[in-house]
DSSP file (Angstrom, degrees, kcal/mol; ACC not computed):
  #  RESIDUE AA STRUCTURE BP1 BP2  ACC     N-H-->O    O-->H-N    N-H-->O    O-->H-N    TCO  KAPPA ALPHA  PHI   PSI    X-CA   Y-CA   Z-CA
    1    1 A X              0   0    0      0, 0.0     2,-0.2     0, 0.0     0, 0.0   0.000 360.0 360.0 360.0 131.8   45.2    1.1   15.0
    2    2 A X        -     0   0    0      1,-0.1     2,-0.3     3,-0.0     0, 0.0  -0.459 360.0-113.9 -74.7 141.6   42.4    1.0   12.4
    3    3 A X        -     0   0    0     -2,-0.2     2,-0.6     1,-0.1    -1,-0.1  -0.574  27.7-120.9 -81.0 140.3   40.3    4.1   11.9
    4    4 A X        -     0   0    0     -2,-0.3     2,-0.4     2,-0.0    -1,-0.1  -0.649  31.6-166.0 -76.6 124.0   36.6    3.6   12.8
    5    5 A X        -     0   0    0     -2,-0.6     2,-0.5     2,-0.0    -3,-0.0  -0.891   5.3-157.6-110.3 140.6   34.5    4.3    9.8
    6    6 A X        -     0   0    0     -2,-0.4     2,-0.4     0, 0.0    -2,-0.0  -0.971  14.8-132.1-121.0 138.7   30.8    4.8   10.0
    7    7 A X        -     0   0    0     -2,-0.5     2,-0.1     1,-0.1     3,-0.0  -0.693  26.2-122.1 -82.6 134.0   28.5    4.3    7.1
    8    8 A X        -     0   0    0     -2,-0.4     2,-0.5     1,-0.1    -1,-0.1  -0.445  37.9 -93.1 -69.4 150.6   26.1    7.1    6.6
    9    9 A X        -     0   0    0     -2,-0.1     2,-0.5     1,-0.0    -1,-0.1  -0.593  44.8-155.9 -69.5 122.6   22.4    6.1    6.8
   10   10 A X        -     0   0    0     -2,-0.5     2,-0.6    -3,-0.0    -1,-0.0  -0.911   1.0-152.4-102.2 121.0   21.5    5.4    3.1
   11   11 A X        -     0   0    0     -2,-0.5     2,-0.4     2,-0.0    -2,-0.0  -0.851   9.3-154.0 -99.9 125.5   17.8    5.7    2.3
   12   12 A X        -     0   0    0     -2,-0.6     2,-0.3    72,-0.1    -2,-0.0  -0.766  10.2-167.8 -97.1 141.9   16.7    3.6   -0.7
   13   13 A X        -     0   0    0     -2,-0.4     2,-0.5     2,-0.0    -2,-0.0  -0.904  16.0-138.3-123.6 158.4   13.8    4.6   -2.7
   14   14 A X        -     0   0    0     -2,-0.3     2,-0.6    68,-0.0     8,-0.1  -0.972  19.5-175.7-117.8 117.7   11.8    2.7   -5.3
   15   15 A X        -     0   0    0     -2,-0.5    40,-0.1     6,-0.0     6,-0.1  -0.938  18.1-141.9-116.8 105.1   10.8    4.7   -8.4
   16   16 A X        -     0   0    0     -2,-0.6    40,-0.4     4,-0.1     2,-0.3  -0.352  18.1-156.6 -64.0 149.4    8.6    2.8  -10.9
   17   17 A X        +     0   0    0     38,-0.1     2,-0.1     4,-0.1    38,-0.1  -0.824  55.5  17.6-119.5 164.9    9.4    3.6  -14.6
   18   18 A X  S    S-     0   0    0     -2,-0.3     2,-1.2     1,-0.2    40,-0.5  -0.422 127.4 -26.5  76.3-148.7    7.2    3.3  -17.7
   19   19 A X  S    S+     0   0    0     38,-0.1    76,-2.5    -2,-0.1    77,-0.3  -0.559 106.0 114.6-100.6  72.3    3.5    3.1  -17.0
   20   20 A X  E     -A   94   0A   0     -2,-1.2    35,-1.8    74,-0.3     2,-0.3  -0.902  46.0-156.0-135.2 162.3    3.7    1.6  -13.5
   21   21 A X  E     -AB  93  54A   0     72,-2.6    72,-3.2    -2,-0.3     2,-0.5  -0.927  20.9-123.5-133.8 162.3    2.9    2.5  -10.0
   22   22 A X  E     -AB  92  53A   0     31,-2.7    30,-2.9    -2,-0.3    31,-1.1  -0.939  31.8-169.8-110.4 126.5    4.2    1.4   -6.6
   23   23 A X  E     -AB  91  51A   0     68,-2.8    68,-2.2    -2,-0.5     2,-0.7  -0.951  20.9-146.3-121.7 132.4    1.4    0.1   -4.3
   24   24 A X  E     -AB  90  50A   0     26,-2.8    26,-2.1    -2,-0.4    66,-0.2  -0.912  32.4-132.5 -94.7 109.1    1.6   -0.8   -0.6
   25   25 A X  E     - B   0  49A   0     64,-3.6    24,-0.3    -2,-0.7     3,-0.1  -0.362  20.1-111.1 -64.8 138.3   -0.9   -3.7   -0.3
   26   26 A X        -     0   0    0     22,-3.0    20,-0.2     1,-0.1    22,-0.1  -0.258  43.5 -88.7 -61.0 156.9   -3.4   -3.6    2.5
   27   27 A X        -     0   0    0      1,-0.1     2,-0.2    18,-0.1    -1,-0.1  -0.416  43.5-110.3 -66.2 139.4   -3.0   -6.0    5.3
   28   28 A X        -     0   0    0     -2,-0.1     2,-0.2    -3,-0.1    17,-0.1  -0.513  38.8-115.6 -72.6 142.3   -4.8   -9.4    4.8
   29   29 A X  B     -F   44   0B   0     15,-0.9    15,-1.7    -2,-0.2    -1,-0.1  -0.509  23.5-169.4 -80.4 147.4   -7.7   -9.8    7.2
   30   30 A X  S    S+     0   0    0     -2,-0.2     8,-2.7    13,-0.2     2,-0.4   0.290  75.2  58.8-111.7   1.3   -7.9  -12.3    9.9
   31   31 A X  B    S-G   37   0C   0      6,-0.2     6,-0.2    13,-0.1    -1,-0.1  -1.000  79.4-130.6-134.0 130.2  -11.6  -11.7   10.7
   32   32 A X    >   -     0   0    0      4,-2.3     3,-1.7    -2,-0.4    -2,-0.1  -0.228  33.0-101.4 -70.9 170.1  -14.4  -12.0    8.3
   33   33 A X  T 3  S+     0   0    0      1,-0.3    -1,-0.1     2,-0.1    -2,-0.0   0.771 125.3  52.7 -64.6 -26.9  -17.1   -9.2    7.9
   34   34 A X  T 3  S-     0   0    0      2,-0.1    -1,-0.3     0, 0.0    -2,-0.0   0.392 126.6-101.0 -95.6   6.2  -19.5  -11.2   10.1
   35   35 A X    <   +     0   0    0     -3,-1.7     2,-0.6     1,-0.3    -2,-0.1   0.599  67.5 151.5  92.5  12.8  -16.8  -11.6   12.8
   36   36 A X        -     0   0    0      1,-0.0    -4,-2.3     0, 0.0     2,-0.4  -0.711  41.7-136.2 -75.6 120.2  -15.5  -15.1   12.3
   37   37 A X  B     -G   31   0C   0     -2,-0.6    -6,-0.2    -6,-0.2     2,-0.2  -0.667  18.4-144.6 -80.5 127.0  -11.9  -15.3   13.4
   38   38 A X        -     0   0    0     -8,-2.7     2,-0.0    -2,-0.4     6,-0.0  -0.601  20.8-106.3 -88.2 149.3   -9.7  -17.2   10.9
   39   39 A X    >   -     0   0    0     -2,-0.2     3,-1.4     1,-0.1    -1,-0.1  -0.352  40.4-101.4 -69.5 163.3   -6.7  -19.5   12.0
   40   40 A X  T 3  S+     0   0    0      1,-0.3    -1,-0.1    -2,-0.0    -2,-0.0   0.792 119.8  56.0 -58.6 -33.5   -3.3  -18.0   11.3
   41   41 A X  T 3  S+     0   0    0      2,-0.0     2,-0.5     1,-0.0    -1,-0.3   0.670  98.5  71.7 -77.1 -19.5   -2.7  -20.1    8.2
   42   42 A X    <   +     0   0    0     -3,-1.4     2,-0.3   -12,-0.1    -4,-0.1  -0.891  61.4 173.1-106.6 127.9   -5.9  -18.9    6.5
   43   43 A X        -     0   0    0     -2,-0.5     2,-0.7    -5,-0.0   -13,-0.2  -0.924  36.7-122.4-126.3 149.6   -6.1  -15.3    5.1
   44   44 A X  B     -F   29   0B   0    -15,-1.7   -15,-0.9    -2,-0.3     2,-0.1  -0.879  41.0-127.2 -87.7 115.2   -8.7  -13.4    3.1
   45   45 A X        -     0   0    0     -2,-0.7     2,-0.3   -17,-0.1   -18,-0.1  -0.440  24.2-157.4 -73.4 138.1   -6.6  -12.2    0.2
   46   46 A X        -     0   0    0    -20,-0.2   -18,-0.1    -2,-0.1    -1,-0.0  -0.867  20.8-175.1-111.7 145.3   -6.8   -8.6   -0.4
   47   47 A X        +     0   0    0     -2,-0.3    27,-2.8   -22,-0.1     2,-0.3  -0.149  57.6 100.2-126.9  31.6   -6.1   -6.8   -3.7
   48   48 A X  E     + C   0  73A   0     25,-0.2   -22,-3.0   -22,-0.1     2,-0.3  -0.855  41.9 144.4-116.1 156.2   -6.5   -3.3   -2.4
   49   49 A X  E     -BC  25  72A   0     23,-2.1    23,-3.0    -2,-0.3     2,-0.4  -0.974  44.0 -92.0-171.5-179.0   -3.7   -0.9   -1.4
   50   50 A X  E     -BC  24  71A   0    -26,-2.1   -26,-2.8    -2,-0.3     2,-0.6  -0.890  38.4-113.0-113.4 142.3   -2.4    2.6   -1.4
   51   51 A X  E     -B   23   0A   0     19,-2.1    18,-3.2    -2,-0.4   -28,-0.3  -0.662  30.7-179.4 -73.0 116.7   -0.3    4.3   -4.1
   52   52 A X  E     -     0   0A   0    -30,-2.9     2,-0.3    -2,-0.6    -1,-0.2   0.912  67.1 -15.0 -75.3 -50.5    3.1    5.0   -2.7
   53   53 A X  E     -B   22   0A   0    -31,-1.1   -31,-2.7    15,-0.1     2,-0.4  -0.990  59.0-141.6-155.8 149.9    4.5    6.6   -5.8
   54   54 A X  E     -B   21   0A   0     -2,-0.3   -33,-0.2   -33,-0.2    14,-0.1  -0.886  28.8-107.5-115.3 151.8    3.7    6.9   -9.5
   55   55 A X     >  -     0   0    0    -35,-1.8     4,-2.7    -2,-0.4     5,-0.2  -0.330  32.0-114.2 -70.3 156.9    6.1    6.9  -12.5
   56   56 A X  H  > S+     0   0    0    -40,-0.4     4,-2.4     1,-0.2    -1,-0.1   0.846 116.5  61.6 -56.4 -32.6    6.7   10.2  -14.3
   57   57 A X  H  4 S+     0   0    0    -39,-0.4     4,-0.3     1,-0.2    -1,-0.2   0.943 110.0  40.1 -63.1 -48.8    5.0    8.9  -17.3
   58   58 A X  H >4 S+     0   0    0    -40,-0.5     3,-1.2   -38,-0.3     6,-0.3   0.884 113.0  55.4 -64.8 -40.3    1.7    8.4  -15.3
   59   59 A X  H 3< S+     0   0    0     -4,-2.7    -1,-0.2     1,-0.3    -2,-0.2   0.902 111.7  43.9 -57.1 -44.0    2.2   11.7  -13.4
   60   60 A X  T 3< S+     0   0    0     -4,-2.4     2,-0.7    -5,-0.2    -1,-0.3   0.400  96.4  86.2 -88.5   2.8    2.4   13.7  -16.6
   61   61 A X    X   -     0   0    0     -3,-1.2     3,-1.6    -4,-0.3    -1,-0.0  -0.883  60.6-160.1-111.4 116.7   -0.4   12.0  -18.5
   62   62 A X  T 3  S+     0   0    0     -2,-0.7    -1,-0.1     1,-0.3    -4,-0.1   0.655  84.5  75.3 -67.4 -13.7   -3.8   13.5  -17.8
   63   63 A X  T 3  S+     0   0    0      1,-0.1     2,-0.6    -3,-0.0    -1,-0.3   0.631  85.8  66.5 -70.6 -12.5   -5.5   10.4  -18.9
   64   64 A X    <   -     0   0    0     -3,-1.6     2,-0.8    -6,-0.3    -1,-0.1  -0.933  67.1-165.9-106.1 104.3   -4.6    8.7  -15.7
   65   65 A X        +     0   0    0     -2,-0.6     2,-0.4     2,-0.0    -3,-0.1  -0.193  48.0 119.6 -81.7  43.1   -6.4   10.3  -12.8
   66   66 A X        +     0   0    0     -2,-0.8     2,-0.3    -8,-0.2    -2,-0.1  -0.870  35.5 175.7-117.6 142.3   -4.3    8.6  -10.2
   67   67 A X    >   -     0   0    0     -2,-0.4     3,-1.5   -14,-0.0   -16,-0.2  -0.819  40.9 -71.3-136.5 176.2   -2.1   10.1   -7.5
   68   68 A X  T 3  S+     0   0    0     -2,-0.3   -16,-0.2     1,-0.2     3,-0.1  -0.440 116.2  21.8 -71.8 145.8    0.1    9.2   -4.6
   69   69 A X  T 3  S+     0   0    0    -18,-3.2    -1,-0.2     1,-0.3     2,-0.2   0.336  86.0 139.6  72.6   1.7   -2.0    8.1   -1.5
   70   70 A X    <   -     0   0    0     -3,-1.5   -19,-2.1   -19,-0.1     2,-0.5  -0.508  54.2-126.8 -70.4 140.6   -5.0    7.1   -3.5
   71   71 A X  E     +C   50   0A   0     31,-0.5    31,-2.9   -21,-0.2     2,-0.3  -0.759  40.2 178.7 -84.8 125.3   -6.6    3.9   -2.4
   72   72 A X  E     -CD  49 101A   0    -23,-3.0   -23,-2.1    -2,-0.5     2,-0.4  -0.907  34.2-130.0-135.9 161.1   -7.0    1.4   -5.3
   73   73 A X  E     -CD  48 100A   0     27,-2.5    27,-1.5    -2,-0.3    26,-1.2  -0.913  37.3-178.0 -97.9 132.3   -8.1   -2.0   -6.3
   74   74 A X  E     - D   0  98A   0    -27,-2.8     2,-0.7    -2,-0.4    24,-0.2  -0.962  34.1-119.6-139.3 150.2   -5.6   -3.9   -8.4
   75   75 A X    >   -     0   0    0     22,-2.8     3,-0.5    -2,-0.3     4,-0.1  -0.785  25.6-159.6 -84.8 116.4   -5.1   -7.1  -10.3
   76   76 A X  G >   +     0   0    0     -2,-0.7     3,-0.7     1,-0.2    -1,-0.1   0.440  67.5  91.8 -79.2   1.9   -2.1   -8.9   -8.6
   77   77 A X  G 3  S+     0   0    0      1,-0.2    -1,-0.2    20,-0.1    -2,-0.0   0.917  95.9  29.6 -73.3 -35.8   -1.2  -11.2  -11.4
   78   78 A X  G <  S+     0   0    0     -3,-0.5    -1,-0.2    16,-0.1    16,-0.2   0.265  93.7 120.5 -97.8  15.8    1.4   -9.0  -13.2
   79   79 A X    <   -     0   0    0     -3,-0.7     2,-0.5    14,-0.1    14,-0.2  -0.468  56.1-142.5 -79.9 153.8    2.5   -7.2  -10.1
   80   80 A X  E     -E   92   0A   0     12,-1.9    12,-3.0    -2,-0.1     2,-0.1  -0.981  15.4-133.5-119.4 116.4    6.2   -7.5   -9.1
   81   81 A X  E     -E   91   0A   0     -2,-0.5     2,-0.6    10,-0.2    10,-0.2  -0.450  15.6-139.9 -71.5 145.2    6.9   -7.8   -5.3
   82   82 A X  E >   -E   90   0A   0      8,-2.0     2,-2.1    -2,-0.1     3,-0.7  -0.953   2.0-146.5-114.7 114.8    9.6   -5.5   -4.1
   83   83 A X  T 3   +     0   0    0     -2,-0.6     3,-0.1     1,-0.2     8,-0.0  -0.474  66.5 112.1 -79.6  71.4   11.9   -7.1   -1.5
   84   84 A X  T 3  S+     0   0    0     -2,-2.1     2,-0.3     1,-0.1    -1,-0.2   0.616  72.0  40.2-116.8 -29.4   12.4   -3.7    0.3
   85   85 A X  S X  S-     0   0    0     -3,-0.7     3,-0.7     5,-0.1    -1,-0.1  -0.800  83.4-114.8-122.1 167.9   10.6   -4.5    3.6
   86   86 A X  T 3  S+     0   0    0     -2,-0.3    -1,-0.1     1,-0.2    -3,-0.0   0.817 114.4  47.5 -69.1 -34.4   10.4   -7.5    5.8
   87   87 A X  T 3  S-     0   0    0     -3,-0.0    -1,-0.2    -4,-0.0    -4,-0.1   0.417  98.2-135.7 -93.4   2.7    6.8   -8.0    5.2
   88   88 A X    <   +     0   0    0     -3,-0.7    -5,-0.1     1,-0.1    -2,-0.1   0.898  53.6 141.8  46.4  58.9    6.9   -7.7    1.4
   89   89 A X        +     0   0    0     -7,-0.1   -64,-3.6    -8,-0.1     2,-0.3   0.425  40.1  95.7-106.7   1.8    3.9   -5.5    0.9
   90   90 A X  E     +AE  24  82A   0     -8,-0.5    -8,-2.0   -66,-0.2     2,-0.4  -0.712  49.5 176.3 -90.7 141.1    5.3   -3.3   -1.8
   91   91 A X  E     -AE  23  81A   0    -68,-2.2   -68,-2.8    -2,-0.3     2,-0.7  -0.995  28.7-136.3-147.0 136.2    4.5   -4.1   -5.3
   92   92 A X  E     -AE  22  80A   0    -12,-3.0   -12,-1.9    -2,-0.4     2,-0.4  -0.850  33.6-170.5 -94.8 123.3    5.2   -2.5   -8.8
   93   93 A X  E     -A   21   0A   0    -72,-3.2   -72,-2.6    -2,-0.7   -14,-0.1  -0.936  25.5-119.0-120.4 130.6    2.1   -2.7  -10.7
   94   94 A X  E >   -A   20   0A   0     -2,-0.4     3,-2.4   -74,-0.2     4,-0.4  -0.486  30.8-123.5 -62.6 136.2    1.4   -1.9  -14.4
   95   95 A X  G >  S+     0   0    0    -76,-2.5     3,-1.5     1,-0.3    -1,-0.1   0.789 109.0  63.4 -59.7 -30.3   -1.1    0.9  -14.6
   96   96 A X  G 3  S+     0   0    0    -77,-0.3    -1,-0.3     1,-0.3   -76,-0.1   0.726  97.2  59.2 -63.3 -21.6   -3.5   -1.3  -16.7
   97   97 A X  G <  S+     0   0    0     -3,-2.4   -22,-2.8   -23,-0.1     2,-1.0   0.550  80.7  93.4 -88.9  -6.0   -3.8   -3.6  -13.8
   98   98 A X  E <   +D   74   0A   0     -3,-1.5   -24,-0.2    -4,-0.4     3,-0.1  -0.757  53.4 175.7 -80.3 105.7   -5.1   -0.8  -11.5
   99   99 A X  E     +     0   0A   0    -26,-1.2     2,-0.3    -2,-1.0   -25,-0.2   0.695  53.0  11.1 -90.4 -20.8   -8.8   -1.4  -12.0
  100  100 A X  E     -D   73   0A   0    -27,-1.5   -27,-2.5     2,-0.0     2,-0.5  -0.992  52.1-146.4-159.1 148.5  -10.4    1.1   -9.6
  101  101 A X  E     -D   72   0A   0     -2,-0.3     2,-0.5   -29,-0.2   -29,-0.2  -0.968  23.7-131.6-117.0 132.3   -9.8    4.0   -7.4
  102  102 A X        +     0   0    0    -31,-2.9   -31,-0.5    -2,-0.5     2,-0.4  -0.678  32.2 179.0 -82.2 122.8  -11.7    4.5   -4.1
  103  103 A X        -     0   0    0     -2,-0.5     2,-0.5   -33,-0.1   -33,-0.0  -0.961  25.6-127.2-126.8 148.1  -13.0    8.1   -3.9
  104  104 A X        -     0   0    0     -2,-0.4     2,-0.7     2,-0.0    -2,-0.0  -0.812  23.5-124.7 -91.2 133.0  -15.1    9.8   -1.2
  105  105 A X              0   0    0     -2,-0.5    -1,-0.0     1,-0.2    -2,-0.0  -0.637 360.0 360.0 -72.6 112.3  -18.3   11.6   -2.3
  106  106 A X              0   0    0     -2,-0.7    -1,-0.2     0, 0.0    -2,-0.0   0.451 360.0 360.0-110.7 360.0  -18.0   15.2   -1.0
């Protein structure tokens, strides 16, 4: 009789290297700002998202005021999709393609 073996749950992480960050892209909108509902095949593209993690190069560089959980605006042309989730909303993005950080005035 063969032994029953169980695989331990393995958690994979994605850690960007170099001057890169990992961003979870915001969901594409299905309704315009004025309330028009769009068909399923049409989406308003978004280029905003939240920082999931930053590379150690970025983290240790005081010239980059970016941190985990910041909401950012980014240029998606050089971003690399990460096939890690079913909906492919994770992207590795070069830091120079992060063009703005959303901050609240307190």
